[in-house]
C-alpha positions as CSV (number, residue, x, y, z in Angstrom):
1,X,17.3,-28.4,1.1
2,X,13.6,-29.4,1.2
3,X,13.0,-28.5,4.9
4,X,12.8,-25.0,6.2
5,X,15.6,-23.7,8.4
6,X,14.9,-22.1,11.8
7,X,16.5,-21.5,15.2
8,X,15.0,-20.9,18.7
9,X,16.3,-18.3,21.0
10,X,15.7,-17.2,24.6
11,X,14.4,-13.8,25.7
12,X,16.3,-10.8,24.4
13,X,15.8,-8.9,27.6
14,X,13.9,-9.4,31.0
15,X,10.2,-9.5,30.5
16,X,10.4,-10.6,26.8
17,X,8.9,-13.9,25.7
18,X,10.7,-17.0,27.1
19,X,11.5,-18.2,23.6
20,X,11.0,-17.1,20.1
21,X,11.8,-18.6,16.7
22,X,13.5,-17.2,13.6
23,X,13.1,-18.8,10.2
24,X,14.5,-18.3,6.7
25,X,12.6,-19.3,3.6
26,X,13.2,-19.2,-0.1
27,X,15.8,-21.4,-1.9
28,X,18.1,-23.2,0.6
29,X,21.3,-25.1,-0.3
30,X,23.9,-26.9,1.7
31,X,27.0,-29.0,0.9
32,X,30.7,-29.1,1.3
33,X,30.6,-27.0,4.4
34,X,28.7,-24.2,2.7
35,X,25.2,-22.9,3.5
36,X,23.6,-20.7,1.0
37,X,20.2,-18.9,0.8
38,X,19.0,-17.6,-2.5
39,X,16.3,-14.9,-2.3
40,X,14.2,-14.7,-5.5
41,X,13.1,-11.2,-6.6
42,X,10.6,-10.6,-9.4
43,X,12.4,-7.6,-10.7
44,X,16.0,-6.9,-11.5
45,X,18.2,-6.8,-8.4
46,X,19.7,-3.6,-9.8
47,X,16.5,-1.8,-9.0
48,X,16.1,-2.9,-5.4
49,X,17.0,-1.3,-2.2
50,X,18.5,-3.5,0.5
51,X,17.6,-3.5,4.1
52,X,20.7,-4.0,6.3
53,X,18.6,-5.4,9.1
54,X,17.0,-8.0,6.8
55,X,20.5,-9.1,5.6
56,X,21.8,-9.3,9.2
57,X,18.8,-11.4,10.3
58,X,19.1,-13.7,7.3
59,X,22.8,-14.5,7.7
60,X,22.5,-14.8,11.5
61,X,19.7,-17.3,11.2
62,X,21.3,-19.0,8.3
63,X,24.5,-19.6,10.2
64,X,23.0,-21.4,13.2
65,X,19.6,-22.7,12.0
66,X,18.4,-26.3,12.1
67,X,16.0,-28.1,9.7
68,X,12.4,-27.8,10.7
69,X,10.9,-31.3,11.2
70,X,7.3,-30.2,11.8
71,X,4.9,-27.9,9.9
72,X,5.4,-24.3,10.9
73,X,1.6,-24.1,11.4
74,X,0.9,-27.5,13.0
75,X,2.8,-27.1,16.2
76,X,4.4,-24.6,18.5
77,X,7.3,-24.7,19.3
78,X,8.8,-26.1,16.2
79,X,10.6,-29.4,16.4
80,X,14.1,-29.0,14.9
81,X,16.6,-31.5,13.6
82,X,20.3,-31.8,14.3
83,X,22.6,-28.9,13.7
84,X,25.3,-29.2,11.1
85,X,27.9,-26.4,11.3
86,X,29.1,-24.6,8.2
87,X,32.5,-23.1,7.4
88,X,31.0,-20.6,5.0
89,X,27.7,-18.7,4.7
90,X,26.4,-17.1,1.6
91,X,23.3,-14.9,0.9
92,X,22.4,-14.2,-2.7
93,X,19.5,-12.4,-4.4
94,X,18.4,-13.3,-7.9
95,X,16.4,-11.2,-10.3
96,X,14.0,-13.5,-12.1
97,X,13.3,-11.2,-15.0
98,X,16.8,-10.7,-16.2
99,X,18.9,-13.4,-14.4
100,X,20.7,-10.6,-12.5
101,X,22.2,-11.7,-9.2
102,X,24.2,-10.2,-6.4
103,X,26.0,-11.6,-3.4
104,X,24.7,-9.8,-0.3
105,X,26.9,-11.6,2.1
106,X,29.7,-14.2,2.0
107,X,31.8,-15.0,5.0
108,X,32.5,-17.2,8.0
109,X,30.0,-17.9,10.8
110,X,32.0,-15.5,13.0
111,X,31.6,-12.7,10.4
112,X,27.9,-13.6,10.1
113,X,27.3,-13.3,13.8
114,X,29.1,-9.9,13.8
115,X,26.4,-8.6,11.4
116,X,23.7,-9.8,13.9
117,X,24.6,-7.1,16.5
118,X,22.7,-5.5,19.3
119,X,21.0,-3.0,17.0
120,X,19.4,-5.9,15.1
121,X,18.3,-7.6,18.3
122,X,16.7,-4.4,19.5
123,X,14.9,-4.1,16.2
124,X,13.5,-7.7,16.5
125,X,12.7,-7.1,20.1
126,X,10.6,-4.1,19.1
127,X,8.7,-6.2,16.6
128,X,8.0,-8.9,19.2
129,X,6.9,-6.5,21.8
130,X,5.0,-4.2,19.5
131,X,1.6,-5.9,19.7
132,X,0.4,-3.5,17.0
133,X,-1.8,-4.0,13.9
134,X,-1.1,-2.3,10.6
135,X,-4.2,-2.5,8.4
136,X,-3.5,-1.9,4.7
137,X,-3.3,-3.2,1.2
138,X,-1.8,-6.6,2.3
139,X,-4.9,-7.5,4.4
140,X,-6.5,-9.2,1.5
141,X,-3.9,-11.9,1.6
142,X,-4.2,-12.4,5.4
143,X,-5.8,-15.7,6.6
144,X,-7.1,-14.2,9.8
145,X,-8.5,-10.9,8.5
146,X,-12.1,-12.0,9.3
147,X,-11.3,-12.1,13.0
148,X,-8.7,-9.3,13.1
149,X,-9.6,-6.7,15.8
150,X,-8.1,-4.0,13.7
151,X,-10.2,-4.7,10.6
152,X,-13.9,-3.7,11.0
153,X,-16.5,-6.0,9.5
154,X,-19.1,-4.4,7.2
155,X,-21.5,-7.0,5.8
156,X,-23.1,-5.8,2.5
157,X,-20.6,-2.9,2.1
158,X,-20.1,-3.7,-1.6
159,X,-23.7,-4.8,-2.2
160,X,-22.8,-8.2,-3.5
161,X,-22.6,-11.7,-2.0
162,X,-20.8,-14.9,-2.7
163,X,-17.4,-15.3,-4.3
164,X,-16.1,-17.1,-7.4
165,X,-12.5,-17.1,-6.1
166,X,-10.6,-17.0,-2.8
167,X,-10.6,-13.9,-0.6
168,X,-9.3,-10.9,-2.4
169,X,-8.8,-7.2,-1.8
170,X,-10.4,-4.4,-3.8
171,X,-9.7,-0.7,-4.0
172,X,-10.9,2.1,-6.2
173,X,-7.7,1.7,-8.3
174,X,-8.5,-2.0,-8.7
175,X,-12.0,-1.1,-10.0
176,X,-10.8,1.5,-12.4
177,X,-8.0,-0.8,-13.8
178,X,-10.4,-3.8,-14.2
179,X,-12.9,-1.7,-16.2
180,X,-10.1,-0.7,-18.5
181,X,-8.5,-4.1,-18.8
182,X,-9.3,-7.1,-16.5
183,X,-5.9,-8.8,-17.4
184,X,-4.0,-5.7,-16.3
185,X,-5.8,-5.7,-13.0
186,X,-4.9,-9.3,-12.5
187,X,-1.3,-8.8,-13.3
188,X,-1.1,-5.8,-11.0
189,X,-2.5,-8.0,-8.2
190,X,0.3,-10.5,-8.8
191,X,2.9,-7.7,-8.3
192,X,4.6,-8.5,-11.6
193,X,7.5,-6.2,-12.6
194,X,6.4,-3.2,-14.5
195,X,7.8,-1.7,-17.7
196,X,8.2,2.1,-17.9
197,X,4.9,3.8,-18.3
198,X,4.0,6.5,-20.8
199,X,4.7,10.0,-19.5
200,X,1.9,11.5,-17.4
201,X,0.1,14.5,-18.8
202,X,1.1,18.0,-17.5
203,X,-2.2,18.2,-15.6
204,X,-1.5,14.8,-13.8
205,X,2.0,15.9,-12.9
206,X,0.7,19.2,-11.6
207,X,-2.0,17.4,-9.5
208,X,0.5,15.0,-8.0
209,X,3.0,17.8,-7.1
210,X,0.3,19.9,-5.5
211,X,-1.1,16.9,-3.6
212,X,2.4,16.0,-2.3
213,X,3.1,19.5,-1.2
214,X,-0.1,19.9,0.7
215,X,0.3,16.5,2.3
216,X,3.8,17.5,3.6
217,X,2.3,20.7,5.2
218,X,-0.4,18.6,7.0
219,X,2.3,16.3,8.4
220,X,4.2,19.1,10.1
221,X,4.9,18.9,13.9
222,X,3.6,20.8,15.7
223,X,0.6,20.9,13.4
224,X,-0.4,24.3,12.0
225,X,-2.6,25.5,9.1
226,X,-1.4,26.1,5.6
227,X,-0.6,29.8,4.9
228,X,-1.0,31.7,1.6
229,X,2.7,32.3,1.3
230,X,3.6,28.7,2.2
231,X,4.2,27.8,-1.4
232,X,7.0,26.3,-3.5
233,X,9.0,28.4,-6.0
234,X,10.2,30.0,-8.1
235,X,7.0,30.5,-10.0
236,X,8.6,29.9,-13.4
237,X,9.6,26.3,-12.4
238,X,9.6,24.2,-9.3
239,X,9.9,20.6,-8.2
240,X,8.7,18.6,-5.3
241,X,9.2,14.8,-4.6
242,X,10.3,14.2,-8.2
243,X,7.4,16.1,-9.8
244,X,8.7,19.0,-12.0
245,X,6.5,21.8,-13.2
246,X,7.4,24.7,-15.5
247,X,5.6,27.6,-17.1
248,X,1.8,27.8,-16.8
249,X,1.6,24.5,-14.8
250,X,4.1,25.8,-12.3
251,X,2.2,29.1,-11.7
252,X,-1.1,27.3,-11.6
253,X,0.2,24.8,-9.1
254,X,1.4,27.6,-6.8
255,X,-1.9,29.3,-7.1
256,X,-3.8,26.1,-6.1
257,X,-1.5,25.6,-3.1
258,X,-2.1,29.2,-2.0
259,X,-5.8,28.8,-2.6
260,X,-5.9,25.7,-0.4
261,X,-4.8,27.8,2.6
262,X,-8.1,29.6,2.4
263,X,-10.0,26.3,3.0
264,X,-7.4,24.3,4.8
265,X,-9.1,22.1,7.5
266,X,-6.5,23.2,10.1
267,X,-7.5,26.9,9.6
268,X,-9.1,28.4,12.7
269,X,-9.2,25.0,14.4
270,X,-8.5,24.2,18.1
271,X,-5.0,23.2,19.0
272,X,-6.1,19.7,20.1
273,X,-7.6,18.7,16.7
274,X,-6.3,15.4,15.4
275,X,-5.0,15.1,11.8
276,X,-4.3,11.9,9.9
277,X,-2.9,12.6,6.4
278,X,-2.9,9.8,3.8
279,X,-4.3,7.2,6.2
280,X,-5.1,3.8,4.7
281,X,-8.4,2.3,5.7
282,X,-9.2,-1.4,5.4
283,X,-12.5,-3.1,6.1
284,X,-13.8,-6.6,5.5
285,X,-17.1,-7.4,3.8
286,X,-17.9,-11.0,4.7
287,X,-20.8,-11.1,2.3
288,X,-18.5,-10.5,-0.6
289,X,-15.5,-12.2,1.1
290,X,-13.5,-9.1,0.1
291,X,-11.2,-6.7,1.9
292,X,-11.9,-3.1,0.8
293,X,-8.9,-0.8,1.0
294,X,-9.0,3.0,0.6
295,X,-6.2,5.5,0.9
296,X,-7.8,8.7,2.3
297,X,-6.3,12.2,1.5
298,X,-7.0,13.5,5.0
299,X,-8.9,12.4,8.1
300,X,-9.3,15.0,10.8
301,X,-11.2,15.4,14.1
302,X,-12.5,18.6,15.7
303,X,-14.0,17.8,19.1
304,X,-16.0,14.6,18.5
305,X,-16.6,15.1,14.8
306,X,-14.5,13.3,12.3
307,X,-14.3,14.3,8.7
308,X,-12.8,12.8,5.6
309,X,-11.6,15.3,3.0
310,X,-10.6,14.4,-0.5
311,X,-8.7,16.9,-2.6
312,X,-8.6,17.2,-6.4
313,X,-7.1,19.7,-8.8
314,X,-9.1,20.7,-11.8
315,X,-8.2,23.6,-14.0
316,X,-12.0,24.1,-14.8
317,X,-14.5,23.1,-12.1
318,X,-17.0,20.7,-13.7
319,X,-20.6,20.9,-12.5
320,X,-22.8,17.9,-12.1
321,X,-22.8,14.8,-9.9
322,X,-19.6,14.7,-7.8
323,X,-20.0,11.0,-6.9
324,X,-20.0,10.2,-10.6
325,X,-17.0,12.4,-11.3
326,X,-15.1,11.2,-8.3
327,X,-16.0,7.5,-7.5
328,X,-13.7,7.6,-4.5
329,X,-16.3,9.9,-2.9
330,X,-19.0,7.2,-3.4
331,X,-16.7,4.7,-1.7
332,X,-16.1,7.2,1.1
333,X,-19.9,7.6,1.6
334,X,-20.3,3.8,1.9
335,X,-17.4,3.5,4.3
336,X,-18.7,6.3,6.5
337,X,-22.2,4.7,6.6
338,X,-20.7,1.3,7.4
339,X,-18.8,2.6,10.4
340,X,-15.4,1.8,8.7
341,X,-14.2,5.4,9.2
342,X,-13.6,7.0,12.6
343,X,-16.7,8.5,14.2
344,X,-18.8,5.4,14.8
345,X,-20.8,5.8,11.6
346,X,-21.0,9.6,11.7
347,X,-17.9,10.6,9.8
348,X,-18.5,13.5,7.4
349,X,-17.2,13.5,3.8
350,X,-15.9,16.6,2.0
351,X,-14.6,17.3,-1.5
352,X,-12.1,20.1,-2.0
353,X,-11.5,21.1,-5.5
354,X,-8.6,23.4,-6.4
355,X,-9.3,25.2,-9.7
356,X,-7.9,28.0,-11.7
357,X,-10.9,30.1,-10.5
358,X,-10.4,29.4,-6.8
359,X,-11.1,26.6,-4.2
360,X,-14.5,24.9,-3.8
361,X,-15.3,22.7,-0.8
362,X,-18.5,20.6,-0.9
363,X,-19.8,18.5,2.0
364,X,-21.5,15.2,1.1
365,X,-24.5,14.2,3.3
366,X,-23.6,10.6,4.1
367,X,-26.9,10.2,6.1
368,X,-29.2,11.0,3.2
369,X,-30.7,7.7,1.8
370,X,-30.7,9.1,-1.8
371,X,-26.9,9.9,-1.5
372,X,-26.2,6.4,-0.2
373,X,-28.2,4.8,-3.0
374,X,-26.5,7.0,-5.6
375,X,-23.1,6.0,-4.1
376,X,-24.0,2.3,-4.5
377,X,-25.1,2.9,-8.1
378,X,-21.8,4.7,-8.9
379,X,-19.6,1.9,-7.5
380,X,-21.6,-1.0,-9.0
381,X,-19.8,-1.1,-12.4
382,X,-16.4,-0.9,-10.6
383,X,-17.2,-3.7,-8.2
384,X,-19.6,-6.3,-9.7
385,X,-17.8,-7.2,-12.9
386,X,-14.5,-7.5,-11.0
387,X,-16.0,-9.6,-8.2
388,X,-17.6,-12.1,-10.7
389,X,-14.5,-12.3,-12.9
390,X,-12.5,-15.6,-12.7
391,X,-10.7,-15.4,-16.1
392,X,-9.5,-11.8,-16.4
393,X,-9.6,-11.4,-20.2
394,X,-7.5,-8.8,-21.9
395,X,-9.1,-5.8,-23.7
396,X,-6.5,-5.5,-26.4
397,X,-6.3,-2.1,-28.0
398,X,-6.1,1.4,-26.5
399,X,-5.6,0.0,-23.0
400,X,-2.3,-1.5,-24.2
401,X,-0.8,1.8,-25.0
402,X,0.3,2.7,-21.5
403,X,0.1,-0.7,-19.9
404,X,3.2,-1.6,-17.9
405,X,2.6,-5.3,-18.1
406,X,2.5,-5.9,-21.9
407,X,5.5,-8.2,-21.8
408,X,3.6,-10.6,-19.6
409,X,0.4,-10.5,-21.6
410,X,0.0,-13.1,-24.5
411,X,-2.8,-11.0,-26.0
412,X,-0.6,-7.9,-26.2
413,X,2.2,-10.0,-27.8
414,X,-0.2,-11.2,-30.5
415,X,-1.3,-7.7,-31.2
416,X,2.3,-6.5,-31.6
417,X,3.0,-9.4,-34.0
418,X,-0.2,-8.8,-36.0
């Protein structure tokens, strides 16, 4: 079926919009009294979790939808064609990488409507009445990000202007990946299915486990500071959120978590302080036509003062330029100066390093001109080459060893055949 399918419905409850529209997309088929929607997945369907609400909405709309005669963007409300009832409705998902498929629903219209119950209607009503914005990594693909009230505008944030491509999003991860291999960064932005990665080093696993444990403590309700004995165990081996540690790494991880309690931002703070763990910050730089996305470790407010704290685990504390060692700090400095963080341009930035010899917290002066200039200098090699790149060439070699996209990369295939 070439045309989209949609249906129009009245208010779900008093005070709701007079009419709203539901639409199904993807591959649509009809014939011999059967309506079928095929949802294409980039990965195998065996690896996917299914949302019962999504299934219920799809089959409910599929059962009573009409063909859309106008463009979904040109006119509201949509103009719909005649309704042709079906005797059978089928919803199928197909994995494009391995031809896997699974029937999510097959039944009569009556059975389809039974899936679309009051709980589903309440869920949809909540979305319609929500009136909320959720800035994040998907903002780079949004057509209205330049005028979105939830996305601050920061001209000159990245220090570049013009664009060789359409609007894109950039993060510190994007910059690092592009430096290592532009093709990998491009394939990552396309959300191609990944192959299994090489195993992380023991230090990386320890860092992720420690980070996840501390984050969970900061999310507790009511909020309270981390305590020295608030640690995982046993010391010989412990696991948290899938990260398993044994031996020296397990003991070192426990020590680092205990050391964090000595410098925890919630320590000796007033009860009304605000804490936002792992908040995603998005800001639009119109000069570069780029949405910058940053996932912060912890944003917290004491009184009127906001602070962003990044936390890293290092067995041995390295001396030297922190901005150079941790480029995300350089990005934090520029975000703070641009007013993209809470605090109206006066958000402080801290680095907490958890080491074998104890915790170290360093505050970065975001108002110092030399610090801001240094931050721009540190970020430049992560931003400028990516922004100017329209071809994304592969750097065949060492970067291929742990790349999860080699099966999609012609250059990697040639290297394997050489």
